[in-house]
N, C-alpha and C positions, 0 to 999 in steps of 0.2 A: 770304636766303641762310646757312647757319650760317655762325657764324665759324669758321675749325680752331684746336682747342691748340697750344697752345704747349709742347714736346717737358715732359714731366714733370719731368727733372730741370731744365728751370728757374724752375718750378713752385718744384718741391723747393727751391734756393740760393736762393730769393725770401724763404719761411717762416724756412729757417731766420736766413739774416742779420735778420729781423727777432726770433727767437727770442735770439739773441744782444742784443743789444738795441739795435739800429741803430736809426733813425725810414728813415718807408718810403723817402724818397728817396734815402738812404745804402743802401736794401737795393735800391734797381731800381737801382743806379750796379753794385752788384756781382753782379750776378744777368745784367745785360743787358738790361735789357728798357726800356718808356718811361717814363716816373713818370705816365699818368694809367691805364695796363696796372697799375700795380704799386698805385694809388688803386683800382681798380674792383677788384680782388680784395681789397683788404681790405675792403674793403664788402659783397662777396658774401657776405663769412665774417663781417662783421657785430662784425668785431677780435677774434673767439674762437677766436685762436694753437691751440688743442686740437684743431680741425677742421680745420686746412688740410693738406696732404698732405709726408708724409714721406717719404725713402729709403723706396724699398723694397727688398720684400730680394728673398734671392736666387731665389725659388719663379716670380716672372714677370720676362716677359723687357723689359733695355731698350733706350734706342735706341740703345745702339752694338751691340745684338746685329741688331738688327733691321736696322741697315744689312749686320752683314755676311752677312744672310741674302738681304737683293734683290740684294747684289753677284755674292753664288751661284746663287743664282736664273740672274741676267745671262752671269752665263760657263758655263752647262750645266752645273753643279756638281748631282748627286744631293742629296735630302734629309737620306741618307744621312751624305756628307760633310761637310754644309753642319752638321750636327748635333754630328758626330764634332769637328770646328774647333772649335765653341761649346763641347764639353764636354753636351754635353742629350743627352734621349731625341729620336731621330728621329722618333716619336711627337707631342711636343714645338713640333718645330722643320714636320711636316705639317702638325698643327693649326692653327699660326700660320699659313701661308700660306693654308690652306681659307678662314679668319677674315675674315682681313687683308686678304685684294686686294684687287682695284678690279673697277671694272664689268664691264671686259674681264678680267679673268683676272690680269691684271698685280699683281706687289706690288714695291709701292713703301715703304719706311722708314717716311717720312711720316706715312704715308696711313693704313699701318696702327697708328702710331702711335697718329695721333687715334681713331682707329675706337677703339684699347684703353681708354682715357681713356674715351670716351664711355661703351660699358658698364658702365666701374671706377664712372663718377657715376649710381647709380642706388638713392638712399638708402632706406630702409629708411620704411615709412611711419610718420607719431611717433605716441606715444602721444597725443598731445593731439587728431592730427588722425583718428584712430580713435576718439576714445570724444568724444559729441559734451556729452557726463553733465559729462564731465571739465573738457575745454573752458568750460565755460558757466560749473562753477563758479570754474575758474581767471580767467579775465574778468571776473568779475562782481566777485573779489578786489581782483583789480592795478586798478580803477577804484577801487576802498573805501580804496586805499591802499595796501594789503597786499604786502610784499616778498614774494621768491618761497621765502624762508627760513622766515618764517610760513604758505604756503601751505603750501608740502611737510610741515611739521611739523604743522597741522591737519588736512590730507587724512588722515595716518595716527590721527589722534584722532578722527573723526568718524566714518570706515568703518573700525574695524580689522577684519571678514572680507569684507574688498572689496577684495583688492591690486588693483584695474584702475582704483580708484578713487585711487593713490598716484601721487605723480609725484617726483620731485627737484627739485632748485632749477633743477639746473646741466640737466634737458632744459627749465625755461621758460625759461629765458634764453634758451636758444638756440630756441629757437622763436619767439620776440620779436628775434634778435637777426642768427641764421642766413636767408639766401636760399637757398626750397631747403627748408629747414624751418619755414616760418612758419607754422605751424597757429592761432599767435594772431595776430590784428590787429597788424600791426606801428605801426598808432596807438600802440598803448598804453604802447610803452617810457617814452613822456611818464610813464605815471604811475608810471614807479620811482623811487625817489629822489633817484637820480642825474639824472633824464632826458633822459641823452646815448641816441641814436639809436644808438651805434658805443661798443663794450669799446675801454675805453682801457688798457695793461697797467698794473699797480701799482708798479711802477715797474722800473728797468730789473735787468739780471742782473749788474750791475758795482755796480751801488748801493747802498750799504751805509748802515742806517739805526741809527741807538741806538738801544736800549730804556733807556727812565726808569732810575737805580739805585735801589734798593730796596724794586720794588713786591713782592707777596707775590701768589702766584701764586693761581688759583681753584681748585683743585686742592684748597689748604692751607684754602678758608674753608670755617664749622660748617655740619652735614650736616644739620642744622636746616633751612638756608635752598632745598636742594633740596623739603623736603617742602610749602613752604610750608603748614606748619601755625601757627609763629613769629610773626606781626607783627613788620619792623624791618627786615628785608634791605630793601635797594634796589639797581637797575638803574641805572648812569648814562650818558648816550651827552650829545656836541653834536652837533648841526644845525645846519649852515652853507647859507652862503640863497646866492644868485649870485657865482661867482666870490674865496666864503668870505669878502667883504664885510659879511655880516653874519653871527651865530648865536646858540644860542635852545644852554641845557641845562638836560636832563629829568631827573628823578629820582625814580623810578618804582617804589615799595613793591611787593612780590614776590605776599602774599597778598593784600591788599585791588584791590591797580592801580592803587592814588592817585598821582596824579602831582604833582608841583612842577615848575615851572618855572622857570629862572636866566634872569631876564632880561642880556643882557650886550645892552645899546645902544653901551658907547665902545668894542667890542673884546674879542676872546675867546684872549689870553694868556696865559700861565700864572698871573700874578701878580693878576689881573681874574678867573678864572675860583675861582682861591684864596678870592678877596675872598667873592667874590660865594653858592659855594658854603658857605662855614663863614656870613654871616650866615643862610641859608635853613636849616640841619640846626640852626643855635642854635636855630631856632622847635619844632622835636621837642622834645618830654620823654623824657627818657634812655631808656626801653625802646622804644625805635621806633628807637634810633639804633645800629643791634649791627652794619649792617655794608655797604659800598656796595661794588657791582663795574664797573669800568669799561674802556674801551677803553683801549689803553697809547697813546695820543697826549700832543703836546705841552704838551694842552691843562689836562696832571695829574702833571708835574712837578714842584709844589709839595706831594704826596699829604701827605706826611711834615708839612708845616703842616697840611694840613686836617685830616689823622687824630686830630691834638693838638689842634690848637682847636676843634673840633666831636665832639671823642669819641666816634670811629666807627673799625672799619677799614677799609680800602682794601684792594682785591683788583685783580687787571689781568685781564681777561678777552679776548682779540681776539676772541671768535666768540658776545656776544652778539646773542641773540636777545629784540628787546623784541618783545610779542606786541602783539596789538590790545586798549586801553582805552581807557574817556575820561580825559582831564586837564580837574585843575581846579588853578588855580593859587591 
């Protein structure tokens, strides 16, 4: 037996609460649904809030309008009279009654709402589901621990004249996380660097995160760093282990793809990262210490001390895409 859908307004209320920063149990209480139902909805969406229902536009009938149609029908009012009361076209009401009446010709608001929602839940065929060649390549690279951002960027380079082989990183994430969009095997989610089967919001909307003072934006980095023709420009990142109990830093030279590892066995505080980075960068000749781009994480709060001691310019980049490469310690 197919479980009837709750009114769209209830689902919208739940997801609006989630978007506002509430936890799942808080959003369930506000929208008046069971905690188990809230968990099921969140799991079906894979934590991808962008795919959750939003308030319907005025183009579509609301549940309240369907209730008025049901009451008007029960009272024997004409289609034109019901439409006039709702401020809708008679053809809209007539079409609604014809489409969503029950098997015996009776129109009930709850049944009509359920039918309308079922028809609305017909997702387009995902690009990864429609193209077996593209799907196979994406799956292979995921198993090789490529990030969706890396895959999306390199597909355009590998197939410059075949747009059907291009896919955005968001499409890859949705194919892994969202039920009904699962063109990729769900178990491949463990190949992501997060290893999570559900997406988690990065922060609550009312949460404020401070920026590290004194950081220079990546836009001010010398143009030669983008050309990859001049060695000495580096990309840095901090890789955290389970529960952030362990960490290792990486420094990747953009031209040669040479990778240095920052071993951080005692922790990854700003002071520990500073000391280890100065120690490692000091081993490089001066001509290989041109610039370093690093995500604006708290571990780089001592960037000015690193820059002075290691004689290297440091820039902040919140969207570093680390390319597939061999690492040498």
